[in-house]
N, CA, C and O of each residue as an XYZ file, in Angstrom:
572
protein
N     -19.143     15.327     11.971
C     -18.208     14.358     11.550
C     -18.896     13.607     10.325
O     -20.066     13.226     10.331
N     -18.042     13.459      9.327
C     -18.350     12.471      8.254
C     -17.827     11.253      8.466
O     -16.669     11.144      8.867
N     -18.543     10.276      8.245
C     -18.113      8.870      8.430
C     -17.614      8.180      7.112
O     -17.903      8.625      6.002
N     -17.001      7.289      7.269
C     -16.432      6.420      6.090
C     -17.795      5.889      5.163
O     -17.801      5.841      3.933
N     -18.652      5.601      5.833
C     -19.933      5.115      5.223
C     -20.694      6.182      4.482
O     -21.274      5.945      3.422
N     -20.680      7.370      5.067
C     -21.404      8.604      4.362
C     -20.412      8.872      3.078
O     -20.864      9.007      1.941
N     -19.096      8.930      3.364
C     -18.181      9.296      2.267
C     -18.402      8.224      1.124
O     -18.454      8.673     -0.021
N     -18.524      6.985      1.285
C     -18.604      5.899      0.233
C     -19.864      6.201     -0.521
O     -19.954      5.784     -1.675
N     -20.828      6.872      0.006
C     -22.128      7.094     -0.689
C     -21.959      8.440     -1.401
O     -22.785      8.771     -2.252
N     -20.998      9.174     -1.113
C     -20.888     10.564     -1.847
C     -19.992     10.406     -3.083
O     -20.027     11.305     -3.924
N     -19.246      9.416     -3.259
C     -18.342      9.405     -4.497
C     -18.528      8.001     -5.115
O     -18.908      6.967     -4.565
N     -18.148      8.233     -6.457
C     -18.289      6.873     -7.419
C     -17.356      5.852     -6.858
O     -16.504      6.096     -6.004
N     -17.592      4.646     -7.424
C     -16.767      3.575     -7.053
C     -15.701      3.467     -8.159
O     -16.032      3.212     -9.318
N     -14.359      3.670     -7.779
C     -13.292      3.856     -8.903
C     -13.234      2.715     -9.718
O     -13.249      1.576     -9.252
N     -13.158      3.011    -11.092
C     -13.010      1.876    -12.023
C     -11.510      1.833    -12.281
O     -10.902      2.672    -12.945
N     -10.951      0.711    -11.654
C      -9.541      0.447    -11.788
C      -9.308     -0.905    -12.534
O      -9.666     -1.956    -12.003
N      -8.770     -0.888    -13.640
C      -8.355     -2.070    -14.379
C      -7.184     -2.800    -13.890
O      -7.356     -3.817    -13.218
N      -6.054     -2.390    -14.155
C      -4.897     -3.034    -13.700
C      -4.164     -2.306    -12.647
O      -3.744     -2.867    -11.635
N      -4.006     -0.969    -12.913
C      -3.333     -0.121    -12.072
C      -4.145      1.160    -11.730
O      -4.988      1.603    -12.510
N      -3.879      1.700    -10.612
C      -4.580      2.974    -10.380
C      -3.645      4.085    -11.005
O      -2.451      3.876    -11.219
N      -4.242      5.216    -11.266
C      -3.450      6.211    -11.975
C      -2.344      6.702    -11.082
O      -2.485      6.576     -9.866
N      -1.180      7.289    -11.612
C      -0.247      7.735    -10.863
C      -0.656      9.116    -10.141
O      -1.648      9.701    -10.577
N       0.070      9.675     -9.043
C      -0.312     10.776     -8.564
C      -0.496     12.012     -9.419
O      -1.411     12.830     -9.325
N       0.509     12.019    -10.260
C       0.401     13.067    -11.432
C      -0.891     12.866    -12.191
O      -1.611     13.837    -12.424
N      -1.257     11.495    -12.637
C      -2.262     11.288    -13.526
C      -3.694     11.757    -12.717
O      -4.622     12.260    -13.351
N      -3.756     11.557    -11.401
C      -4.870     11.782    -10.731
C      -5.022     13.468    -10.580
O      -6.072     14.083    -10.768
N      -3.907     13.977    -10.249
C      -3.934     15.429    -10.191
C      -4.299     16.207    -11.472
O      -4.860     17.302    -11.460
N      -3.945     15.567    -12.524
C      -4.237     16.144    -13.918
C      -5.620     15.722    -14.485
O      -6.021     16.172    -15.558
N      -6.269     14.930    -13.809
C      -7.485     14.256    -14.254
C      -8.683     15.443    -14.246
O      -9.581     15.431    -15.088
N      -8.609     16.242    -13.425
C      -9.544     17.387    -13.270
C     -10.708     16.953    -12.274
O     -11.545     17.783    -11.920
N     -10.741     15.677    -11.844
C     -11.709     15.337    -10.907
C     -11.680     16.145     -9.541
O     -10.640     16.261     -8.894
N     -12.820     16.663     -9.167
C     -12.772     17.631     -7.947
C     -12.506     16.648     -6.707
O     -12.796     15.452     -6.718
N     -11.950     17.287     -5.705
C     -11.870     16.753     -4.254
C     -13.130     16.795     -3.598
O     -13.720     17.875     -3.614
N     -13.642     15.849     -3.037
C     -14.763     15.904     -2.300
C     -14.526     16.114     -0.884
O     -15.339     16.792     -0.255
N     -13.446     15.584     -0.268
C     -13.141     15.900      1.132
C     -11.574     15.680      1.180
O     -10.949     14.871      0.495
N     -11.080     16.522      2.084
C      -9.566     16.496      2.336
C      -9.201     16.772      3.880
O      -9.715     17.702      4.502
N      -8.372     15.979      4.381
C      -7.942     16.156      5.818
C      -6.473     16.302      5.819
O      -5.715     15.469      5.322
N      -6.069     17.496      6.453
C      -4.815     17.759      6.617
C      -4.402     17.187      8.220
O      -4.830     17.694      9.256
N      -3.550     16.114      8.147
C      -3.270     15.389      9.491
C      -2.080     16.061     10.184
O      -1.955     15.978     11.406
N      -1.279     16.671      9.482
C      -0.045     17.246     10.084
C       0.437     18.174      8.930
O      -0.167     18.310      7.866
N       1.625     18.807      9.277
C       2.123     19.696      8.351
C       2.512     18.960      7.004
O       2.485     19.551      5.924
N       2.860     17.682      7.132
C       3.327     17.130      5.837
C       2.443     15.837      5.577
O       2.837     15.008      4.757
N       1.403     15.677      6.180
C       0.481     14.502      5.823
C      -0.942     15.060      5.604
O      -1.480     15.888      6.340
N      -1.519     14.470      4.435
C      -2.781     14.768      4.123
C      -3.430     13.716      3.257
O      -2.745     13.031      2.497
N      -4.858     13.561      3.366
C      -5.584     12.592      2.604
C      -6.632     13.478      1.884
O      -7.243     14.360      2.489
N      -6.831     13.192      0.479
C      -7.865     13.721     -0.246
C      -8.635     12.560     -0.982
O      -8.080     11.592     -1.502
N      -9.894     12.778     -0.955
C     -10.732     11.736     -1.679
C     -11.469     12.511     -2.783
O     -12.195     13.479     -2.556
N     -11.213     11.987     -4.027
C     -11.758     12.544     -5.313
C     -13.151     12.032     -5.606
O     -13.635     11.077     -4.999
N     -13.742     12.662     -6.501
C     -15.172     12.351     -6.748
C     -15.178     11.023     -7.562
O     -16.179     10.308     -7.600
N     -14.017     10.722     -8.213
C     -14.009      9.345     -8.987
C     -13.784      8.207     -8.011
O     -13.749      7.073     -8.488
N     -13.629      8.363     -6.728
C     -13.538      7.211     -5.855
C     -11.983      6.919     -5.489
O     -11.656      5.910     -4.865
N     -11.147      7.799     -5.892
C      -9.667      7.396     -5.614
C      -9.194      8.441     -4.424
O      -9.620      9.580     -4.233
N      -8.318      7.811     -3.775
C      -7.596      8.449     -2.634
C      -6.337      8.823     -2.903
O      -5.570      8.069     -3.502
N      -5.976     10.069     -2.478
C      -4.465     10.455     -2.572
C      -3.932     10.706     -1.187
O      -4.424     11.571     -0.461
N      -2.889      9.919     -0.814
C      -2.386      9.979      0.492
C      -1.009     10.497      0.385
O      -0.201      9.867     -0.298
N      -0.636     11.653      1.030
C       0.746     12.196      0.961
C       1.374     12.247      2.376
O       0.654     12.668      3.282
N       2.557     11.889      2.643
C       3.205     11.986      3.809
C       4.764     12.386      3.471
O       5.546     11.619      2.911
N       5.011     13.421      3.810
C       6.327     14.083      3.464
C       6.378     14.156      1.889
O       5.515     14.705      1.204
N       7.496     13.533      1.414
C       7.729     13.600      0.047
C       7.245     12.323     -0.669
O       7.508     12.170     -1.862
N       6.581     11.447     -0.012
C       5.973     10.274     -0.573
C       4.473     10.431     -0.701
O       3.837     11.099      0.115
N       3.835      9.730     -1.864
C       2.638      9.753     -2.008
C       2.061      8.492     -2.561
O       2.878      7.753     -3.108
N       0.870      8.114     -2.530
C       0.251      6.957     -3.128
C      -1.247      7.247     -3.431
O      -1.877      8.075     -2.773
N      -1.770      6.562     -4.410
C      -3.119      6.573     -4.873
C      -3.678      5.173     -4.702
O      -3.042      4.171     -5.029
N      -4.970      5.144     -4.141
C      -5.693      3.835     -4.126
C      -7.255      4.051     -4.126
O      -7.761      5.117     -3.775
N      -7.881      3.101     -4.492
C      -9.406      3.244     -4.544
C      -9.993      3.203     -3.130
O      -9.542      2.443     -2.273
N     -10.939      3.982     -2.925
C     -11.747      4.113     -1.660
C     -12.527      2.895     -1.272
O     -12.437      2.426     -0.138
N     -13.315      2.362     -2.228
C     -14.322      1.328     -1.809
C     -13.838      0.026     -1.355
O     -14.466     -0.591     -0.495
N     -12.687     -0.469     -1.910
C     -12.211     -1.742     -1.500
C     -11.557     -1.635     -0.044
O     -11.227     -2.701      0.475
N     -11.355     -0.531      0.614
C     -10.845     -0.465      1.864
C     -11.925     -1.058      2.889
O     -12.922     -0.440      3.263
N     -11.589     -2.284      3.262
C     -12.730     -2.897      4.254
C     -11.961     -3.357      5.546
O     -11.502     -2.534      6.338
N     -11.858     -4.574      5.698
C     -11.195     -5.145      7.079
C      -9.682     -4.745      7.067
O      -9.046     -4.742      6.012
N      -9.198     -4.454      8.111
C      -7.835     -4.161      8.216
C      -6.961     -5.146      9.133
O      -7.289     -5.355     10.301
N      -5.926     -5.691      8.598
C      -5.077     -6.744      9.337
C      -4.015     -5.881      9.920
O      -3.300     -5.239      9.151
N      -3.841     -5.805     11.218
C      -2.901     -5.178     11.964
C      -1.755     -6.278     12.380
O      -1.929     -7.223     13.149
N      -0.685     -5.974     11.774
C       0.494     -7.005     12.003
C       1.736     -6.138     12.415
O       2.183     -5.248     11.692
N       2.244     -6.467     13.614
C       3.457     -5.845     14.114
C       4.351     -6.721     14.777
O       3.921     -7.659     15.448
N       5.492     -6.504     14.649
C       6.578     -7.461     15.306
C       6.385     -7.299     16.792
O       6.914     -8.142     17.517
N       5.785     -6.451     17.260
C       5.643     -6.130     18.694
C       4.390     -6.612     19.401
O       4.292     -6.795     20.614
N       3.424     -6.797     18.469
C       2.045     -7.362     18.805
C       1.579     -8.495     17.918
O       2.127     -8.701     16.835
N       0.500     -9.288     18.397
C      -0.026    -10.159     17.560
C      -0.901     -9.555     16.426
O      -1.364     -8.414     16.418
N      -1.043    -10.457     15.520
C      -1.874    -10.097     14.335
C      -3.296     -9.886     14.737
O      -3.812    -10.655     15.547
N      -3.956     -8.894     14.223
C      -5.429     -8.562     14.625
C      -6.086     -8.019     13.509
O      -5.678     -7.074     12.834
N      -7.252     -8.739     13.324
C      -8.159     -8.402     12.000
C      -9.276     -7.439     12.611
O     -10.031     -7.821     13.505
N      -9.312     -6.355     12.143
C     -10.230     -5.278     12.600
C     -11.211     -5.163     11.548
O     -10.831     -4.755     10.451
N     -12.677     -5.533     11.772
C     -13.534     -5.740     10.646
C     -13.864     -4.477     10.221
O     -13.665     -3.493     10.933
N     -14.444     -4.403      8.915
C     -14.754     -3.103      8.249
C     -15.834     -2.329      8.897
O     -15.947     -1.107      8.812
N     -16.767     -3.266      9.671
C     -17.860     -2.410     10.168
C     -17.248     -1.511     11.463
O     -17.978     -0.646     11.947
N     -16.285     -1.668     11.855
C     -15.647     -0.760     12.995
C     -15.286      0.471     12.329
O     -15.394      1.479     13.026
N     -14.885      0.622     11.149
C     -14.498      1.802     10.519
C     -15.525      2.610      9.818
O     -15.270      3.767      9.483
N     -16.754      2.020      9.563
C     -17.828      2.594      8.752
C     -18.403      3.696      9.449
O     -18.807      4.623      8.748
N     -18.529      3.792     10.756
C     -19.164      4.883     11.619
C     -18.145      5.753     12.237
O     -18.505      6.613     13.040
N     -16.875      5.596     11.923
C     -15.813      6.432     12.501
C     -15.534      7.597     11.510
O     -16.121      7.649     10.430
N     -14.578      8.579     11.920
C     -14.068      9.500     10.936
C     -13.621      8.787      9.673
O     -12.941      7.761      9.701
N     -14.050      9.402      8.530
C     -13.675      8.753      7.203
C     -12.270      8.517      7.034
O     -11.944      7.534      6.369
N     -11.333      9.299      7.556
C      -9.983      9.228      7.169
C      -9.247      8.147      8.068
O      -8.130      7.777      7.707
N      -9.798      7.632      9.192
C      -9.007      6.767      9.872
C      -8.660      5.374      9.132
O      -7.522      4.922      9.254
N      -9.497      4.783      8.470
C      -9.200      3.554      7.640
C      -8.253      3.968      6.514
O      -7.325      3.248      6.147
N      -8.529      5.150      5.988
C      -7.702      5.529      4.789
C      -6.280      5.791      5.271
O      -5.347      5.508      4.519
N      -6.068      6.281      6.401
C      -4.687      6.709      6.874
C      -3.966      5.314      7.002
O      -2.813      5.218      6.584
N      -4.581      4.264      7.545
C      -3.929      3.049      7.643
C      -3.558      2.421      6.404
O      -2.489      1.822      6.290
N      -4.489      2.542      5.365
C      -4.186      2.010      4.060
C      -3.126      2.708      3.302
O      -2.359      2.107      2.550
N      -3.089      4.068      3.521
C      -1.990      4.874      2.887
C      -0.610      4.655      3.463
O       0.410      4.709      2.776
N      -0.633      4.392      4.833
C       0.680      4.249      5.375
C       1.258      2.834      5.009
O       2.465      2.674      4.829
N       0.317      1.788      4.905
C       0.673      0.602      4.482
C       1.252      0.472      3.072
O       2.237     -0.210      2.789
N       0.455      1.278      2.138
C       0.933      1.320      0.702
C       2.200      1.973      0.618
O       3.086      1.549     -0.123
N       2.335      3.017      1.364
C       3.833      3.712      1.359
C       4.746      2.805      1.811
O       5.836      2.856      1.240
N       4.622      2.015      2.642
C       5.582      1.067      3.218
C       5.836     -0.124      2.220
O       6.947     -0.648      2.140
N       4.832     -0.502      1.512
C       4.923     -1.597      0.555
C       5.919     -0.871     -0.435
O       7.062     -1.299     -0.593
N       5.421      0.289     -1.123
C       6.152      0.821     -2.150
C       7.776      1.018     -1.759
O       8.668      0.762     -2.568
N       7.994      1.449     -0.572
C       9.349      1.456     -0.255
C      10.007      0.302     -0.193
O      11.173      0.305     -0.587
N       9.421     -0.933      0.308
C      10.104     -2.202      0.280
C      10.219     -2.539     -1.145
O      11.259     -3.127     -1.442
N       9.358     -2.292     -2.127
C       9.602     -2.668     -3.551
C      10.754     -1.834     -4.150
O      11.624     -2.341     -4.858
N      10.711     -0.583     -3.841
C      11.950      0.149     -4.281
C      13.330     -0.363     -3.694
O      14.307     -0.487     -4.431
N      13.371     -0.622     -2.500
C      14.493     -1.259     -1.940
C      14.836     -2.570     -2.313
O      16.011     -2.935     -2.312
N      13.912     -3.303     -2.629
C      14.054     -4.807     -3.140
C      14.665     -4.681     -4.547
O      15.521     -5.488     -4.909
N      14.286     -3.784     -5.269
C      14.868     -3.657     -6.656
C      16.354     -3.348     -6.648
O      17.009     -3.659     -7.643
N      16.940     -2.767     -5.623
C      18.339     -2.323     -5.588
C      19.114     -3.258     -4.554
O      20.323     -3.093     -4.390
N      18.477     -4.151     -3.920
C      19.298     -5.004     -2.998
C      19.467     -6.331     -3.507
O      18.550     -6.962     -4.034
N      20.707     -6.787     -3.342
C      20.870     -8.235     -3.605
C      21.442     -8.836     -2.229
O      22.330     -8.331     -1.542
N      20.783     -9.949     -1.995
C      21.196    -10.631     -0.799
C      22.350    -11.401     -0.901
O      22.247    -12.506     -1.434
N      23.526    -10.990     -0.453
C      24.810    -11.819     -0.632
C      24.740    -12.901      0.401
O      25.365    -13.933      0.159
N      24.030    -12.802      1.579
C      23.921    -14.022      2.530
C      23.343    -15.215      1.700
O      23.881    -16.321      1.666
N      22.328    -14.923      1.111
C      21.687    -16.028      0.277
C      22.681    -16.764     -0.578
O      22.852    -17.980     -0.491
N      23.301    -16.010     -1.373
C      24.218    -16.468     -2.254
C      25.411    -17.346     -1.619
O      25.780    -18.446     -2.031
N      25.968    -16.580     -0.459
C      27.042    -17.307      0.200
C      26.494    -18.533      0.873
O      27.267    -19.486      0.966
N      25.300    -18.653      1.350
C      24.841    -19.936      1.921
C      24.776    -20.974      0.900
O      24.935    -22.141      1.258
N      24.548    -20.683     -0.402
C      24.157    -21.707     -1.325
C      25.583    -22.061     -2.000
O      25.542    -22.832     -2.959
N      26.706    -21.620     -1.631
C      27.982    -22.051     -2.346
C      28.255    -23.565     -2.181
O      28.579    -24.221     -3.172
N      28.145    -24.096     -1.065
C      28.351    -25.505     -0.815
C      27.436    -26.316     -1.809
O      27.916    -27.155     -2.571
N      26.084    -26.018     -1.761
C      25.293    -26.724     -2.734
C      25.815    -26.575     -4.125
O      26.061    -27.543     -4.844
N      25.993    -25.207     -4.515
C      26.350    -25.103     -5.916
C      27.564    -25.902     -6.368
O      27.618    -26.451     -7.468
N      28.559    -25.937     -5.438
C      29.828    -26.542     -5.598
C      29.541    -28.077     -5.699
O      30.159    -28.692     -6.568
N      28.716    -28.720     -4.943
C      28.331    -30.048     -5.073
C      27.666    -30.410     -6.415
O      28.021    -31.402     -7.051
N      26.672    -29.561     -6.834
C      26.147    -29.778     -8.000
C      27.091    -29.613     -9.228
O      26.934    -30.362    -10.192
N      27.999    -28.728     -9.231
C      28.940    -28.508    -10.159
C      29.724    -29.798    -10.361
O      29.827    -30.393    -11.434
N      30.267    -30.160     -9.193
C      31.166    -31.456     -9.253
C      30.391    -32.656     -9.808
O      30.976    -33.461    -10.533
N      29.037    -32.815     -9.481
C      28.250    -33.883    -10.104
C      28.078    -33.679    -11.619
O      28.235    -34.617    -12.401
N      27.789    -32.576    -11.974
C      27.643    -32.269    -13.597
C      28.927    -32.469    -14.234
O      29.014    -33.205    -15.217
N      30.035    -31.811    -13.699
C      31.273    -31.824    -14.388
C      32.016    -33.218    -14.343
O      32.629    -33.666    -15.312
N      31.901    -33.889    -13.075
C      32.546    -35.136    -12.940
C      31.518    -36.183    -12.471
O      31.504    -36.527    -11.289
N      30.690    -36.679    -13.338
C      29.571    -37.666    -13.022
C      30.093    -38.903    -12.211
O      29.293    -39.523    -11.510
N      31.237    -39.233    -12.274
C      31.748    -40.522    -11.570
C      31.932    -40.058    -10.098
O      32.023    -40.969     -9.274
N      31.993    -38.940     -9.700
C      32.348    -38.669     -8.132
C      31.030    -38.985     -7.295
O      31.031    -38.858     -6.070
């Protein structure tokens, strides 16, 4: 069993300025895969020699640096928030912490995509009274 600690020692620490490369950029970089785990027919994790991780689940994928994956904060509507310390993951199978990170990043990316397309009409509707009152004060200052 390869541990996360051992894997960190096998790869470089990724140099990420502002953004990690895209999936395509990583695939075209020519950096070799150090280790890969196929978790299911549609889910896999690959770690590259440059310290970047490619996580794929179905038709979605994300890239993130390996070394910053430390503590994990588990937050669920069904359970209380729990902070799992990085030490817990260091001597476990290397892909456990990366699976959690990959799923969180895919969920965040999905939220961003949906957020760019969604307008909250309830927010607008709730503010009508306030907007109307402000309009009356600006348009008719004596009221």
